[in-house]
C-alpha positions in Angstrom: 49.0 55.4 1.6 49.2 53.4 -1.7 46.0 52.4 -3.4 47.8 51.3 -6.6 51.5 51.4 -7.2 51.6 51.4 -11.0 49.5 52.0 -14.1 49.8 50.4 -17.5 51.5 52.7 -20.0 48.2 53.2 -21.9 46.4 54.2 -18.8 49.2 56.6 -17.8 49.0 58.2 -21.3 45.2 58.6 -20.9 45.8 60.2 -17.4 48.2 62.8 -18.9 45.9 63.4 -21.9 42.9 64.1 -19.6 44.9 66.5 -17.3 43.1 69.8 -16.8 44.4 73.0 -18.5 44.2 76.7 -17.7 41.2 77.1 -20.1 39.3 74.7 -17.8 39.7 77.0 -14.7 36.8 79.3 -13.8 37.8 82.6 -12.3 34.8 82.5 -10.0 32.7 79.5 -9.0 28.9 79.7 -9.1 26.4 78.4 -6.6 25.8 75.3 -8.8 29.4 74.3 -9.1 30.0 70.9 -7.6 31.9 67.8 -8.6 35.2 68.1 -10.4 36.6 71.6 -10.1 39.8 72.6 -11.9 41.9 75.2 -10.1 45.2 77.0 -10.5 47.9 76.8 -7.8 49.6 80.0 -6.7 52.9 79.0 -8.2 54.8 75.8 -7.5 58.0 74.5 -5.9 60.5 73.0 -8.3 63.5 70.9 -7.3 66.9 72.1 -8.6 68.7 69.6 -10.9 70.9 68.4 -8.0 67.8 68.2 -5.7 69.5 70.3 -3.1 66.8 73.1 -3.0 63.2 74.0 -4.0 62.8 77.2 -6.1 59.6 79.0 -7.1 58.0 77.7 -10.3 55.0 78.3 -12.6 51.4 77.6 -11.5 49.9 74.1 -12.1 46.3 73.3 -13.0 44.9 70.6 -10.7 41.4 69.4 -9.8 39.4 68.7 -6.7 36.1 67.0 -6.1 33.7 69.4 -4.3 30.6 68.0 -2.5 28.2 69.9 -0.3 26.2 68.8 2.7 22.4 69.2 2.9 21.1 72.6 3.9 21.2 76.1 2.5 24.8 77.1 3.5 27.2 78.8 3.5 29.1 75.8 4.9 32.4 75.4 6.7 34.7 73.2 4.6 37.4 70.7 4.8 40.1 70.4 2.0 41.4 66.8 1.9 44.8 65.8 0.6 45.6 62.2 -0.4 48.6 60.0 0.3 51.5 58.9 -1.9 49.3 56.4 -3.8 46.8 59.0 -5.0 43.1 59.2 -4.4 42.1 56.4 -2.1 40.0 55.1 0.8 41.3 57.4 3.6 40.2 60.7 2.3 37.2 59.4 0.4 36.2 57.5 3.5 36.3 60.7 5.6 34.5 62.9 3.0 30.9 61.5 3.4 31.4 61.5 7.2 32.4 65.1 7.2 29.4 66.0 5.1 27.1 64.3 7.5 28.5 66.6 10.2 27.7 69.6 8.0 31.0 70.3 6.3 31.6 70.8 2.5 34.5 68.6 1.3 37.0 69.3 -1.4 39.2 66.3 -2.2 42.3 67.5 -4.1 44.0 65.4 -6.7 47.7 66.5 -6.7 48.7 63.9 -9.2 46.6 63.9 -12.4 47.6 67.5 -13.3 51.2 66.5 -12.9 50.9 63.3 -14.9 51.7 61.1 -11.9 50.0 58.0 -10.6 51.9 57.4 -7.4 55.0 58.5 -5.5 55.3 55.7 -2.9 58.0 53.8 -4.7 60.2 56.8 -5.4 60.2 59.4 -2.7 62.2 61.9 -4.9 59.4 62.2 -7.5 57.4 64.7 -5.5 57.6 65.8 -1.9 54.8 66.8 0.4 56.4 70.2 0.7 56.0 70.7 -3.1 52.3 70.2 -2.7 51.8 73.1 -0.3 50.7 75.4 -3.2 48.1 72.8 -4.1 46.3 73.3 -0.8 46.3 77.1 -1.0 45.2 77.0 -4.7 42.3 74.8 -3.6 41.4 77.3 -0.9 41.5 80.2 -3.3 39.1 78.4 -5.6 36.7 77.6 -2.7 36.8 81.2 -1.6 34.9 82.2 -4.8 32.1 79.7 -4.2 29.0 81.4 -2.7 28.1 78.4 -0.5 31.5 78.2 1.2 32.2 80.1 4.5 35.8 81.0 3.7 36.4 82.0 7.4 36.0 78.4 8.4 38.1 76.1 6.2 40.3 73.3 7.5 43.1 71.4 5.7 43.2 67.7 6.5 45.7 65.3 4.9 46.9 61.7 5.1 50.4 60.3 5.0 52.1 62.2 2.1 49.1 64.6 2.2 49.8 64.9 5.9 53.3 66.2 5.2 51.6 68.7 2.9 49.2 69.6 5.7 52.0 69.9 8.3 54.1 72.1 6.0 51.0 74.2 5.0 50.4 74.9 8.7 53.5 77.0 9.0 53.5 80.7 9.2 55.9 80.6 6.2 53.3 78.9 4.0 50.6 81.4 5.0 52.8 84.4 4.3 54.0 82.9 1.0 50.6 81.7 -0.4 48.0 83.5 1.7 49.3 87.0 2.2 47.1 89.8 3.5 43.8 89.8 1.7 44.0 86.2 0.6 41.9 83.4 2.3 43.8 81.4 4.9 43.1 78.0 6.6 41.6 78.1 10.1 43.2 74.9 11.2 45.3 71.9 10.1 44.6 68.2 10.8 47.4 65.9 9.5 46.9 62.1 9.9 50.1 60.1 10.3 52.5 62.8 9.0 56.3 62.5 8.6 57.9 64.6 11.3 61.5 63.4 11.2 62.9 66.4 9.4 63.5 69.6 11.5 63.7 73.1 10.0 63.1 76.6 11.4 59.8 77.3 9.6 58.1 74.5 11.5 58.4 76.4 14.8 55.7 78.9 14.0 52.1 78.0 13.1 49.5 79.7 10.9 46.6 78.1 12.8 45.7 75.4 15.2 47.4 72.0 14.5 45.8 68.7 15.5 48.0 65.7 14.7 46.6 62.1 14.6 48.9 59.1 14.3 49.3 55.4 15.2 51.4 54.0 18.0 52.8 51.2 15.8 53.3 53.2 12.6 56.6 52.1 11.1 56.4 54.3 8.0 55.8 57.7 9.5 56.7 57.1 13.2 54.7 58.7 16.0 57.7 59.6 18.3 59.1 62.4 16.2 55.6 63.9 15.9 55.2 63.8 19.6 58.5 65.7 20.0 57.5 68.3 17.4 54.2 69.0 19.1 56.0 69.3 22.5 58.4 71.9 21.0 55.5 73.8 19.4 53.5 73.8 22.7 56.6 74.9 24.6 56.9 77.9 22.2 53.2 78.8 22.9 51.8 77.4 19.7 48.3 75.8 19.5 49.2 72.2 18.8 48.1 68.8 20.0 48.7 65.2 19.1 46.7 62.0 19.6 48.5 58.7 19.4 46.2 55.8 18.9 47.3 52.6 20.8 47.9 49.5 18.6 47.3 51.4 15.4 49.4 51.2 12.3 49.9 53.5 9.3 46.7 54.3 7.4 44.6 53.0 10.4 41.5 54.9 9.1 41.6 53.3 5.7 38.3 51.4 6.1 38.5 47.8 5.3 42.2 47.8 4.3 43.6 44.6 5.7 47.0 44.7 7.4 49.8 44.3 4.8 53.5 44.7 4.5 54.4 46.7 1.4 57.8 45.6 0.2 58.5 48.2 -2.6 57.7 51.6 -1.0 60.3 54.1 0.1 60.5 54.7 3.9 62.4 57.4 5.6 61.5 56.2 9.1 65.1 55.8 10.0 66.1 59.2 8.6 66.6 62.2 10.9 67.8 65.5 9.4 68.0 69.1 10.5 68.0 71.5 7.6 68.5 75.3 7.4 65.1 76.0 5.7 62.0 74.3 4.3 63.4 75.1 0.9 66.8 73.6 1.5 69.6 72.9 1.1 68.7 69.3 1.7 70.9 66.3 2.5 72.7 64.9 -0.5 71.2 61.9 -2.3 74.0 59.7 -0.8 73.1 60.9 2.8 69.5 60.1 2.2 70.3 56.7 0.6 72.2 55.9 3.8 69.0 55.8 5.8 66.2 55.3 3.3 64.7 51.8 3.3 62.2 49.8 1.4 59.1 48.5 3.0 56.4 49.6 5.4 53.2 48.3 7.1 49.7 49.6 7.0 46.2 48.4 8.0 42.8 49.4 9.2 41.9 49.7 12.9 38.1 49.9 13.5 38.8 51.0 17.1 41.2 53.8 16.2 39.1 55.0 13.4 36.0 55.3 15.6 37.9 57.2 18.2 39.6 59.4 15.6 36.2 60.3 14.1 34.9 61.3 17.6 38.1 63.3 18.2 38.0 65.1 14.9 34.4 66.0 15.2 35.0 67.5 18.6 38.1 69.4 17.4 36.3 70.8 14.3 33.4 72.0 16.5 35.8 73.7 18.9 38.0 75.2 16.3 35.4 76.4 13.8 32.6 77.3 16.3 
């Protein structure tokens, strides 16, 4: 979900200059640590020069905004992952609502530490899959905070962040970034993810999956996600999907008027089956054959109200 699609060069330079470094990362968080929290990812996924595969790379230092609900704690927590436009109204709109329900929130910024402002207009800049280590790095940081109940942490993402959430829900992601002895997510809640690409790792989950998407989404269509959940359920996995009638992409972005964005990349017409989450991927020419410019998004008060009721019920059931 794009909040802004470009920054002036001077602002971009400032963004890079203010990026967190390893010296900013605390090995252990204290009871008073809230607000901006720098953390280190457990490695990274780097595209090969020909973009055909992802290979393991060095850790990255990112930040998240940690806020706690009222009460003594320890609290269950929700890690929130933004869309392709960076930090915006969807995840920041959900955070205060979640805290009212008694959940700590950690809104992760996947862009500033990478010197990025948006990836909506060029889908090759950074994929949702490449952000999977971000989520597990955030979880490792939260696990050191005395007021967080590490046994009850959920990952929730939106659009590009929902791709991250969907990929982080795989057993592959857990075994790679949360092996035995490391904290793991209890459940995964992606909002309007992209489900068109099929690969073997997606067939086994690391926790409960609860997908939410709009019936009229023309950026990340609902139908492939419905089929994905059907396959998972048929295989005995704990997955459900809620499709909101009449709702478009970013339907929970409060106050965002319906708009058609002309310059964003859309893979809604792309359908690929690949050997692995790490590739090899279709060639740039194959992707160019189905990649299009333009997508719609807009707020739906009815869908948002229903989604909040649904998510509250789901979190209560999943976290106890």
